[in-house]
LOVEX-835823 format. One line per field, with one value per residue: residue in one letter; x, y, z of N, C-alpha, C, O in turn; residue number from 1. Coordinates in Angstrom, 3 decimals, padded with zeros to 6 digits. Layout:
# LOVEX-835823
res: a	...
neast: X	...
nnorth: Y	...
nup: Z	...
caeast: X	...
canorth: Y	...
caup: Z	...
ceast: X	...
cnorth: Y	...
cup: Z	...
oeast: X	...
onorth: Y	...
oup: Z	...
n: NUM	...
//
This chain:
# LOVEX-835823
res: m	s	p	r	r	p	i	d	v	r	r	a	a	p	v	l	g	a	w	v	l	l	a	v	v	s	g	c	s	g	e	p	t	t	a	e	p	d	r	v	g	p	s	a	q	p	t	s	a	a	s	q	p	a	p	v	r	t	q	v	s	i	v	r	a	t	g	r	l	d	e	a	a	r	q	h	l	r	e	q	v	g	a	v	l	d	t	w	i	d	a	a	y	g	g	d	y	p	r	l	d	f	s	a	a	f	d	a	f	t	v	e	a	q	q	r	a	r	g	d	r	a	l	l	s	n	a	v	v	g	g	e	l	d	e	s	r	a	v	r	r	q	v	r	l	d	v	l	a	v	d	g	t	a	v	g	v	t	a	r	v	d	l	l	l	e	l	s	g	a	v	t	r	r	e	r	v	w	g	s	l	l	l	t	y	e	r	t	s	g	a	a	k	w	r	v	f	g	y	d	l	r	r	r	e	a
neast: -012.101	-014.770	-015.665	-014.851	-016.896	-017.004	-014.783	-015.777	-014.813	-014.569	-012.855	-012.400	-010.000	-009.425	-007.266	-007.154	-007.579	-007.074	-008.948	-009.267	-006.776	-006.864	-008.874	-007.785	-005.442	-006.517	-008.301	-007.508	-006.466	-003.786	-000.931	-001.773	-000.897	-000.285	-000.388	002.599	005.435	005.555	007.097	009.516	009.435	011.029	011.075	008.612	009.359	010.056	008.135	008.988	010.539	012.930	011.543	009.166	006.843	008.078	008.407	005.955	006.523	006.176	004.319	004.760	003.422	003.123	000.180	-001.068	000.133	-000.102	001.063	004.527	006.890	009.838	011.388	013.472	012.745	010.268	011.026	012.524	010.555	008.747	010.346	010.744	008.130	007.243	008.991	008.101	005.457	005.914	007.084	004.871	003.129	004.673	005.207	002.574	001.023	002.756	005.541	006.478	004.321	002.387	001.737	001.611	002.552	002.420	003.507	005.180	003.660	002.635	004.679	005.334	003.538	002.172	002.351	-000.209	-001.860	-001.079	-002.250	-004.991	-004.957	-004.255	-006.690	-008.040	-006.943	-007.788	-008.376	-006.128	-003.942	-002.837	-003.411	-005.637	-006.119	-003.735	-002.634	-003.866	-002.957	-000.928	000.385	000.721	000.388	001.114	-000.225	-000.806	000.336	-000.190	000.300	-000.834	-000.091	-001.247	-000.143	000.741	002.444	004.706	006.620	008.335	008.648	007.388	004.659	002.421	000.858	-001.437	-001.954	-003.095	-004.009	-003.921	-004.227	-003.813	-004.368	-003.326	-004.436	-003.625	-004.148	-005.786	-007.540	-008.425	-008.349	-008.736	-008.106	-008.932	-007.461	-008.047	-008.000	-007.400	-004.459	-003.170	-000.350	002.276	005.059	007.217	009.161	010.994	012.818	015.163	015.140	013.790	010.882	008.538	005.248	002.360	-000.658	-003.313	-006.172	-008.391	-009.812	-010.775	-011.544	-012.110	-013.280	-012.046
nnorth: 029.085	026.984	023.926	020.826	018.246	015.053	012.506	009.654	007.107	004.519	002.135	-000.387	-002.066	-004.464	-006.639	-008.893	-012.023	-011.228	-011.395	-014.151	-014.802	-013.578	-015.020	-017.591	-017.216	-016.310	-018.230	-020.980	-024.100	-025.375	-024.460	-022.884	-020.198	-018.877	-015.384	-013.676	-012.217	-008.692	-007.100	-004.471	-001.856	000.417	003.740	006.381	009.648	012.402	015.473	018.090	019.915	018.678	018.380	017.154	014.451	011.050	009.276	006.881	003.409	000.936	-001.949	-005.258	-008.397	-011.931	-013.566	-015.772	-018.495	-020.213	-023.127	-024.193	-022.326	-021.336	-020.027	-018.154	-017.364	-016.263	-014.060	-012.622	-011.971	-010.429	-008.160	-007.273	-006.880	-005.105	-002.888	-002.127	-001.296	000.720	002.572	003.402	004.417	006.467	008.248	008.842	009.725	010.932	013.178	016.669	019.571	022.508	020.789	019.918	018.086	014.854	012.881	010.678	008.913	006.456	004.777	002.219	000.641	-001.543	-000.710	-000.703	-000.679	001.813	003.644	003.313	003.993	006.739	007.829	007.259	008.977	010.526	008.713	006.973	008.638	011.853	013.781	015.368	017.075	018.031	020.676	022.161	021.367	021.495	019.498	015.978	013.024	009.616	007.706	005.158	002.180	-000.612	-003.876	-006.836	-010.029	-012.321	-015.182	-016.902	-019.645	-021.575	-024.426	-023.570	-020.890	-017.615	-016.594	-015.046	-012.331	-011.072	-008.074	-006.877	-003.772	-001.258	001.896	004.903	008.238	011.522	014.617	018.018	021.531	023.681	021.724	019.622	016.719	013.194	010.382	007.165	004.599	001.645	-001.891	-004.086	-004.907	-006.211	-008.002	-008.778	-010.502	-008.939	-008.518	-005.945	-003.972	-005.575	-005.790	-007.368	-007.209	-006.881	-005.762	-003.610	-004.741	-004.597	-003.390	-002.972	-000.811	001.389	004.645	006.836	009.361	009.240
nup: 004.648	003.827	005.507	003.920	002.521	004.012	002.813	001.032	-000.640	-002.914	-004.829	-007.178	-009.108	-010.817	-012.861	-015.635	-014.344	-011.774	-009.617	-009.534	-008.613	-006.112	-004.899	-004.805	-003.232	-000.840	-000.209	-000.468	001.022	001.576	003.207	005.503	007.809	011.074	012.100	011.668	013.484	013.255	010.637	010.628	008.604	006.114	007.183	007.079	005.579	007.784	007.815	008.371	010.868	013.320	015.636	015.053	015.533	015.840	012.775	011.741	011.214	008.682	009.271	008.553	007.847	007.326	006.994	005.857	004.057	001.133	-000.016	-000.055	001.741	002.947	005.951	005.423	002.770	003.413	005.030	003.177	001.307	002.891	003.253	000.525	-000.540	001.422	000.947	-001.660	-001.169	000.611	-001.086	-002.545	-000.466	000.785	-001.367	-002.198	-000.023	001.786	002.338	001.525	002.150	001.320	-001.877	-005.300	-007.003	-007.719	-009.143	-008.819	-007.385	-008.220	-008.978	-008.152	-009.375	-011.950	-015.548	-016.671	-014.372	-013.365	-015.053	-014.546	-011.773	-011.796	-012.550	-010.187	-008.372	-006.100	-004.311	-004.126	-003.445	-002.183	-004.007	-004.821	-002.696	-001.992	-002.399	-000.442	002.004	004.976	006.183	005.945	007.636	008.244	010.629	011.134	009.716	008.466	007.166	005.866	004.674	002.229	000.736	-002.290	-003.066	-005.076	-005.445	-003.466	-003.943	-003.926	-005.883	-006.087	-004.448	-002.127	-000.584	002.339	003.326	005.794	006.593	008.467	008.212	009.178	008.382	007.904	007.796	005.443	005.023	007.519	009.171	010.057	008.104	006.899	004.929	003.401	002.534	-000.262	-002.104	-005.103	-006.068	-008.406	-009.639	-011.633	-014.557	-015.892	-018.088	-017.722	-014.975	-012.130	-010.078	-007.389	-008.217	-008.067	-009.429	-009.293	-007.428	-004.553	-002.808	-000.088	001.069	003.716	005.856	009.244
caeast: -012.604	-015.756	-015.179	-015.176	-017.621	-016.122	-014.512	-016.192	-014.451	-014.257	-012.612	-011.852	-009.514	-008.632	-006.964	-007.547	-007.061	-006.829	-009.788	-008.920	-005.597	-007.355	-009.631	-006.810	-004.411	-007.227	-009.221	-006.934	-005.982	-002.301	-000.175	-002.064	-000.037	-000.749	000.307	004.036	005.820	005.576	008.502	009.637	009.910	011.577	010.192	008.265	010.162	009.388	007.792	009.716	011.613	013.266	010.558	008.041	006.738	008.827	007.532	005.450	007.086	005.200	004.444	004.326	003.472	002.453	-000.909	-001.394	000.901	-000.614	002.181	005.669	007.739	010.605	011.515	014.259	011.941	009.313	011.648	012.868	009.288	008.253	011.144	010.534	006.822	007.185	009.549	007.262	004.306	006.415	007.245	003.516	002.602	005.419	005.009	001.172	000.507	003.752	006.241	006.267	003.089	001.475	002.332	000.682	003.212	002.275	003.939	005.853	002.854	002.344	005.887	005.333	002.388	002.370	001.944	-001.741	-002.473	-000.774	-003.256	-006.205	-004.691	-004.330	-008.127	-008.435	-005.917	-008.343	-008.390	-004.786	-002.995	-003.404	-003.290	-006.766	-006.118	-002.313	-002.400	-004.513	-002.444	000.359	001.056	-000.042	001.207	000.520	-000.141	-000.868	000.703	-000.201	000.160	-000.977	000.067	-001.637	000.912	000.599	003.792	004.883	007.940	009.164	008.798	006.179	004.242	001.383	000.655	-002.483	-001.514	-004.241	-003.400	-004.770	-003.555	-004.573	-003.681	-003.654	-004.244	-003.799	-004.050	-007.175	-008.264	-007.923	-009.126	-008.193	-008.716	-008.491	-007.405	-007.880	-008.449	-006.425	-003.615	-002.677	001.021	002.816	006.522	007.328	010.449	010.926	014.144	016.150	015.120	012.534	010.473	007.062	004.540	000.888	-001.359	-004.811	-006.482	-009.761	-009.543	-011.747	-010.964	-013.140	-012.893	-012.000
canorth: 028.126	026.124	022.536	019.984	017.088	013.855	011.582	008.203	006.654	003.044	001.772	-001.739	-002.042	-005.669	-006.918	-010.375	-012.946	-010.659	-011.952	-015.517	-014.925	-013.222	-016.167	-018.706	-016.888	-016.182	-019.335	-022.339	-024.644	-025.437	-024.406	-021.579	-019.919	-017.793	-014.163	-013.640	-010.945	-007.656	-006.551	-003.038	-001.472	001.741	004.781	007.521	010.844	013.525	016.596	019.419	020.010	017.525	018.307	016.379	013.052	010.070	008.653	005.451	002.475	-000.064	-003.288	-006.168	-009.772	-012.946	-014.214	-017.009	-018.921	-021.401	-023.658	-024.236	-021.124	-021.431	-018.696	-017.215	-016.838	-015.371	-012.778	-011.863	-011.541	-009.321	-006.990	-006.820	-006.292	-003.890	-001.758	-001.669	-000.572	002.022	003.482	003.950	005.115	007.616	009.191	009.189	010.342	011.607	014.226	018.012	020.168	022.083	020.367	019.556	017.047	013.472	012.083	009.425	008.134	005.107	004.114	000.794	-000.053	-001.869	000.287	-000.747	-000.177	003.244	004.373	003.340	004.674	008.197	008.130	007.187	009.721	010.986	007.524	006.358	009.644	013.191	014.679	016.313	018.049	018.364	022.085	022.740	020.736	021.845	018.303	014.680	012.089	008.333	007.271	003.612	001.575	-002.023	-004.700	-008.260	-010.623	-013.616	-015.512	-018.154	-020.074	-022.783	-024.896	-022.799	-019.550	-016.776	-016.283	-014.020	-011.764	-010.128	-007.237	-006.179	-002.597	-000.447	003.178	005.968	009.505	012.756	015.757	019.293	022.689	024.092	020.375	019.064	015.527	011.893	009.579	005.763	003.997	000.186	-002.745	-005.046	-004.584	-007.417	-007.836	-009.755	-010.419	-008.479	-008.188	-004.834	-003.388	-006.395	-005.909	-008.018	-006.693	-006.923	-004.511	-003.635	-004.728	-004.448	-002.965	-002.837	000.000	002.326	005.813	007.489	010.092	008.403
caup: 003.674	004.487	005.565	002.882	002.875	004.219	001.669	001.111	-001.911	-003.029	-006.169	-007.453	-010.447	-011.080	-014.243	-015.988	-013.450	-010.439	-008.611	-009.398	-007.684	-004.793	-004.324	-004.614	-002.178	000.321	000.178	-000.526	002.319	001.483	004.444	006.332	008.979	011.979	011.836	012.123	014.054	012.292	010.089	010.667	007.264	006.034	007.722	006.211	005.889	008.475	006.869	008.596	011.863	014.108	016.722	014.629	016.067	015.091	011.768	011.905	010.289	008.070	009.914	007.483	008.362	006.485	007.778	005.250	002.936	000.455	-000.674	000.785	001.774	004.188	006.737	004.722	001.736	003.976	005.472	001.931	000.813	003.686	002.951	-000.775	-000.605	002.314	000.315	-002.783	-000.633	001.194	-002.190	-002.833	000.735	001.008	-002.449	-002.444	001.183	002.597	001.608	002.023	001.738	000.254	-003.045	-006.337	-007.789	-007.181	-010.347	-008.416	-006.436	-008.698	-009.594	-007.806	-010.021	-013.389	-016.435	-016.812	-013.125	-013.239	-015.877	-013.691	-010.538	-011.981	-012.512	-008.833	-007.493	-004.870	-003.368	-004.028	-003.166	-001.726	-005.192	-004.998	-001.545	-001.674	-002.392	000.718	003.205	005.549	006.585	005.909	008.352	008.462	012.084	011.173	008.467	008.673	005.940	006.069	003.330	001.800	-000.244	-003.001	-003.321	-005.893	-005.371	-002.578	-004.427	-003.919	-007.226	-006.104	-003.084	-001.764	000.544	002.960	003.921	006.714	006.783	009.081	007.947	009.803	007.443	008.514	006.933	005.125	005.215	008.671	009.578	010.004	007.042	006.817	003.625	003.691	001.463	-000.861	-003.241	-005.659	-006.516	-009.218	-009.763	-013.005	-015.018	-016.800	-018.382	-017.105	-013.476	-011.662	-008.728	-007.134	-008.568	-007.835	-010.685	-009.039	-006.046	-004.115	-001.678	000.368	001.774	004.387	007.108	010.368
ceast: -013.583	-015.295	-015.640	-016.040	-016.736	-015.989	-015.107	-016.022	-014.104	-013.943	-012.029	-011.340	-008.683	-008.220	-007.362	-006.838	-006.894	-007.657	-009.720	-007.773	-006.022	-008.025	-008.735	-005.954	-005.261	-007.947	-008.658	-006.443	-004.490	-001.674	-000.537	-001.236	-000.663	000.089	001.728	004.307	005.947	007.008	008.451	010.242	010.546	010.557	009.804	009.075	009.377	009.190	008.496	010.689	011.789	012.292	009.271	008.016	007.471	007.917	007.137	006.008	005.992	005.437	003.877	004.471	002.772	001.397	-001.325	-000.487	000.313	000.518	003.435	006.472	008.484	010.802	012.393	013.529	010.881	009.845	011.970	011.589	008.766	008.995	010.920	009.206	006.633	007.775	008.756	006.077	004.736	006.604	005.936	003.099	003.332	005.186	003.546	000.600	001.469	004.329	005.879	005.019	003.183	002.284	001.307	001.295	003.139	002.607	004.565	004.993	002.645	003.412	005.975	004.219	002.834	001.940	000.407	-002.389	-002.158	-001.879	-004.571	-006.095	-004.792	-005.809	-008.697	-007.505	-006.498	-008.343	-006.900	-003.676	-003.722	-003.451	-004.392	-006.648	-004.696	-001.995	-002.953	-003.987	-001.143	001.137	000.126	000.889	000.492	000.828	-000.376	-000.542	000.922	-000.504	000.141	-000.975	-000.517	-000.773	000.585	001.997	003.821	006.326	008.843	009.379	007.469	005.873	003.134	001.184	-000.627	-002.130	-002.746	-003.710	-004.391	-003.937	-004.422	-003.736	-004.173	-003.370	-004.466	-003.559	-005.505	-008.076	-007.657	-008.826	-008.296	-008.883	-008.063	-008.521	-007.105	-008.353	-007.280	-005.675	-003.118	-001.358	001.444	004.332	006.805	008.721	010.320	012.424	015.271	016.113	013.740	012.230	009.007	006.423	002.985	000.230	-002.853	-005.038	-008.001	-009.679	-010.707	-011.057	-012.192	-012.597	-013.066	-012.428
cnorth: 027.146	024.685	021.744	018.863	015.897	013.014	010.204	007.640	005.181	002.775	000.360	-001.730	-003.280	-005.764	-008.361	-011.284	-012.522	-011.318	-013.417	-015.724	-014.587	-014.369	-017.257	-018.481	-016.835	-017.390	-020.761	-022.804	-024.639	-025.471	-023.022	-021.471	-018.919	-016.562	-014.208	-012.299	-009.915	-007.317	-005.038	-002.595	-000.105	002.763	005.756	008.769	011.846	014.781	017.854	019.211	018.793	017.316	017.488	014.943	012.051	009.493	007.184	004.610	001.502	-001.362	-004.262	-007.611	-010.698	-013.647	-015.502	-017.278	-020.218	-021.978	-023.543	-022.961	-021.152	-020.022	-017.735	-016.550	-015.901	-013.980	-011.923	-011.228	-010.308	-008.038	-006.434	-006.133	-005.081	-002.649	-001.218	-000.862	000.727	003.059	004.156	004.930	006.516	008.686	009.662	010.066	011.165	012.765	015.693	018.646	021.691	021.699	019.911	018.385	015.776	012.493	010.773	008.499	006.684	004.411	002.633	-000.009	-000.470	-000.715	000.390	-000.223	001.252	004.097	004.453	004.132	006.200	008.662	008.036	007.922	010.211	009.880	007.073	007.378	010.842	014.209	015.758	017.355	018.533	019.850	022.802	022.248	021.391	020.612	017.110	013.665	010.786	007.919	005.794	003.145	000.102	-002.789	-006.094	-008.964	-012.044	-014.071	-016.869	-018.444	-021.427	-023.195	-024.084	-021.371	-018.837	-016.367	-015.287	-013.576	-010.883	-009.400	-006.512	-004.954	-001.920	000.810	004.100	007.263	010.620	013.930	017.049	020.450	023.215	022.908	019.826	017.970	014.310	011.137	008.126	005.316	002.535	-000.621	-003.609	-004.486	-005.982	-007.192	-009.081	-009.531	-010.146	-008.135	-007.085	-004.295	-004.174	-006.575	-006.502	-007.539	-006.942	-005.604	-004.760	-003.699	-004.669	-003.970	-002.848	-002.139	000.877	003.418	006.567	008.285	009.189	009.073
cup: 004.467	004.508	004.393	003.388	003.028	002.923	002.005	-000.343	-001.885	-004.486	-006.149	-008.900	-010.671	-012.601	-014.502	-015.048	-012.052	-009.363	-008.514	-008.494	-006.272	-004.073	-003.947	-003.358	-000.817	000.776	000.198	000.823	002.331	002.871	005.118	007.544	009.824	011.670	012.394	012.761	013.024	011.931	010.137	009.370	007.322	006.560	006.706	006.527	006.659	007.543	007.153	009.736	012.622	015.315	016.327	015.318	015.222	013.998	012.122	010.821	009.823	008.759	008.907	008.101	007.388	007.367	007.195	004.080	002.397	-000.364	000.265	000.689	002.998	004.811	006.012	003.600	002.253	004.377	004.194	001.316	001.539	003.396	001.580	-000.973	000.193	001.626	-000.901	-002.210	000.060	000.090	-002.538	-001.663	000.845	-000.054	-002.621	-001.234	002.002	001.837	002.197	001.368	002.042	-001.057	-004.016	-007.183	-007.107	-008.278	-010.038	-007.556	-006.875	-009.322	-009.266	-008.400	-011.417	-014.268	-016.545	-015.535	-012.882	-013.949	-015.113	-012.479	-010.678	-012.024	-011.119	-007.842	-006.185	-003.825	-003.045	-003.694	-002.548	-002.804	-005.201	-003.899	-001.268	-001.607	-001.211	002.014	003.668	005.927	006.323	006.541	008.582	009.979	012.244	009.776	008.610	007.351	006.325	004.754	003.270	000.640	-000.967	-003.470	-004.165	-005.873	-004.621	-002.941	-004.481	-005.405	-007.190	-004.638	-003.104	-000.492	001.039	003.815	004.778	007.172	007.535	008.853	008.736	008.834	008.203	007.554	006.667	005.194	006.467	009.227	009.557	008.869	007.145	005.323	003.892	002.559	000.947	-002.031	-003.781	-006.410	-007.377	-009.323	-011.249	-013.380	-016.087	-016.919	-017.715	-015.632	-013.162	-010.324	-008.579	-007.467	-008.272	-009.221	-010.474	-007.629	-005.864	-002.789	-001.329	001.113	002.414	005.557	008.329	011.652
oeast: -013.276	-014.587	-016.745	-015.958	-015.794	-016.907	-014.950	-016.950	-013.447	-014.736	-011.284	-012.099	-007.454	-008.761	-007.888	-005.609	-006.600	-007.139	-010.089	-007.742	-005.587	-007.810	-008.879	-005.758	-004.761	-008.191	-009.251	-006.049	-003.940	-001.879	000.316	-000.906	-001.510	001.150	001.973	003.529	006.432	007.931	007.467	011.393	010.624	009.347	010.448	009.459	008.231	009.984	008.618	011.603	010.921	012.235	008.428	009.060	007.493	006.744	007.902	005.997	005.001	006.565	002.734	005.460	001.877	001.741	-001.898	-000.328	000.237	000.913	003.367	006.726	007.891	010.419	012.073	013.628	010.603	009.246	011.729	011.600	008.398	008.397	010.899	009.117	005.974	007.217	008.739	005.746	003.991	006.334	005.903	002.772	002.694	004.994	003.308	-000.183	001.060	003.759	005.130	004.681	003.955	003.369	000.206	000.588	003.715	002.049	004.521	005.457	002.497	003.178	006.605	003.963	003.730	001.236	-000.158	-003.334	-002.950	-002.330	-005.193	-007.007	-005.336	-006.124	-009.728	-007.327	-005.754	-008.312	-006.520	-002.514	-004.943	-003.525	-004.130	-007.060	-004.491	-001.144	-002.575	-004.492	-000.335	002.366	-001.093	002.011	-000.638	001.969	-000.182	-001.076	002.033	-001.385	001.022	-001.708	-000.292	-000.695	000.205	002.643	002.990	007.194	009.993	010.200	006.505	006.758	002.886	001.332	-000.828	-002.015	-003.356	-003.070	-005.593	-003.068	-005.633	-002.574	-005.378	-002.215	-005.370	-002.813	-006.341	-009.279	-006.453	-009.929	-007.175	-010.097	-006.877	-009.460	-006.093	-009.049	-006.297	-006.191	-002.699	-001.258	001.044	004.797	006.645	009.427	009.613	013.140	016.220	016.877	012.724	013.114	008.309	006.896	002.466	000.493	-003.596	-004.189	-008.769	-009.498	-011.569	-010.043	-013.164	-011.588	-014.060	-012.430
onorth: 026.611	024.262	021.971	018.525	015.727	012.858	009.685	007.692	004.678	003.174	-000.025	-001.435	-003.231	-005.066	-008.998	-011.296	-013.349	-011.745	-013.950	-016.664	-015.240	-014.651	-017.827	-019.383	-017.270	-017.586	-021.653	-021.998	-023.874	-026.424	-022.146	-022.446	-018.155	-016.668	-014.734	-011.357	-010.230	-007.260	-004.415	-002.901	000.503	002.623	005.976	008.939	012.154	015.056	018.678	018.397	017.920	016.241	017.189	014.362	012.179	009.239	006.418	004.992	001.292	-001.847	-004.155	-007.955	-010.246	-014.253	-016.320	-016.430	-021.213	-021.356	-022.847	-022.531	-021.009	-019.002	-016.547	-015.335	-014.869	-012.935	-010.717	-010.080	-009.303	-006.967	-005.212	-005.012	-004.130	-001.553	-000.011	000.186	001.706	004.246	005.359	006.094	007.561	009.860	010.756	010.994	011.994	013.274	015.857	018.338	022.107	022.231	019.541	017.780	015.592	011.397	009.844	007.473	005.790	003.518	001.869	-001.151	000.134	000.181	001.483	000.564	001.907	005.125	005.512	004.884	006.874	009.767	008.649	007.536	010.311	010.125	006.844	006.971	010.883	015.406	016.912	018.489	019.368	020.246	023.946	022.646	021.801	020.630	017.217	013.453	010.799	007.826	005.228	003.648	-000.377	-002.430	-006.542	-008.609	-012.855	-013.366	-017.843	-017.650	-022.303	-022.405	-023.878	-020.689	-019.378	-015.850	-014.676	-014.377	-010.068	-010.015	-005.693	-005.122	-001.993	000.715	004.131	007.352	010.696	014.202	017.159	020.306	023.189	023.062	019.574	018.247	014.377	011.240	007.949	005.612	002.189	-000.110	-003.823	-003.703	-006.825	-006.316	-010.217	-008.413	-011.057	-007.507	-007.270	-004.206	-003.583	-007.349	-006.207	-007.437	-007.191	-004.524	-005.876	-002.859	-004.693	-004.133	-002.663	-002.779	001.107	003.152	006.879	007.926	008.476	008.440
oup: 005.532	003.594	003.901	004.569	002.254	002.118	003.110	-001.150	-000.974	-005.339	-005.247	-009.822	-010.719	-013.459	-013.589	-014.980	-011.189	-008.331	-007.468	-007.700	-005.324	-002.894	-002.865	-002.543	000.220	001.967	000.806	001.666	003.122	003.622	005.260	008.218	009.360	011.055	013.479	012.613	011.938	012.744	009.736	009.058	008.390	006.380	005.681	007.684	006.331	006.643	006.246	009.601	012.613	015.911	017.173	015.616	013.998	014.273	012.708	009.651	010.522	008.847	008.461	008.748	006.672	008.383	007.914	003.203	003.118	-001.351	001.278	-000.436	004.066	004.239	005.986	003.432	001.642	004.121	004.146	000.872	000.931	003.300	001.433	-001.476	-000.226	001.676	-001.146	-002.764	000.081	000.275	-002.798	-001.894	000.975	000.262	-003.132	-001.440	002.814	000.871	003.159	000.225	002.906	-001.289	-003.608	-007.989	-006.035	-008.334	-010.845	-007.060	-006.042	-010.136	-009.997	-008.021	-012.005	-013.801	-016.511	-015.583	-012.204	-013.442	-015.036	-012.137	-009.804	-011.580	-010.844	-006.687	-005.210	-002.619	-001.897	-003.667	-002.402	-002.527	-005.540	-004.144	-000.387	-000.811	-000.961	003.064	002.835	005.993	006.460	006.081	009.071	010.429	013.320	008.788	008.840	006.569	007.058	003.830	004.168	-000.366	-000.318	-004.153	-003.923	-006.244	-005.010	-002.328	-005.022	-006.087	-008.229	-003.715	-004.005	000.568	000.351	004.853	004.524	008.038	007.320	009.249	008.975	008.508	009.032	006.586	007.570	005.406	006.489	009.697	009.052	008.695	007.424	004.584	004.502	001.682	001.656	-002.829	-002.989	-007.269	-007.122	-009.098	-012.062	-012.590	-017.077	-015.922	-017.200	-015.055	-013.792	-009.474	-009.563	-007.113	-008.244	-010.082	-011.454	-006.753	-006.809	-001.753	-002.177	001.758	001.725	006.165	008.459	012.708
n: 1	2	3	4	5	6	7	8	9	10	11	12	13	14	15	16	17	18	19	20	21	22	23	24	25	26	27	28	29	30	31	32	33	34	35	36	37	38	39	40	41	42	43	44	45	46	47	48	49	50	51	52	53	54	55	56	57	58	59	60	61	62	63	64	65	66	67	68	69	70	71	72	73	74	75	76	77	78	79	80	81	82	83	84	85	86	87	88	89	90	91	92	93	94	95	96	97	98	99	100	101	102	103	104	105	106	107	108	109	110	111	112	113	114	115	116	117	118	119	120	121	122	123	124	125	126	127	128	129	130	131	132	133	134	135	136	137	138	139	140	141	142	143	144	145	146	147	148	149	150	151	152	153	154	155	156	157	158	159	160	161	162	163	164	165	166	167	168	169	170	171	172	173	174	175	176	177	178	179	180	181	182	183	184	185	186	187	188	189	190	191	192	193	194	195	196	197	198	199	200	201	202	203	204	205	206
//
């Protein structure tokens, strides 16, 4: 098979108020903080034998907090948001290959964001090339959080992600996925959790 042209994709899918939140979280003075030690998140699942390199864990830190947020709340937030983003990263870019089923890739998104994300599946997952891959491995999983807190509680998060993927098979190359994900705390079916409601990401051959 002839080599594919490099991917250079960029999509922005905000919802009402998304960029207001992004500006507030990123630009307000409040209580800015220096970067915290990285949180080691749940690991991605290895794709085959035990001889595979150890999976890279997601590193999550809070680089800015606008408003008061104590250390216990920060740690809890890092764990919660890290788990949400791991759900997306693992389902969208990890797993066994070749495969065509990426139906779980956007489970961490709101209903409205899921609809847009499916249209951007080449950016937000390996759905377009999954049938041609033998393996997809994340060799970098970094997340930096800007947090808006009110009365000691986080009410909005901008997650700046930087992923480096190694693809092998009929498609063999490194790709970088980076940019911002906007998260809101949403209650659905009696359960409340952080969900992605907007994104501004780029994907390109590295």
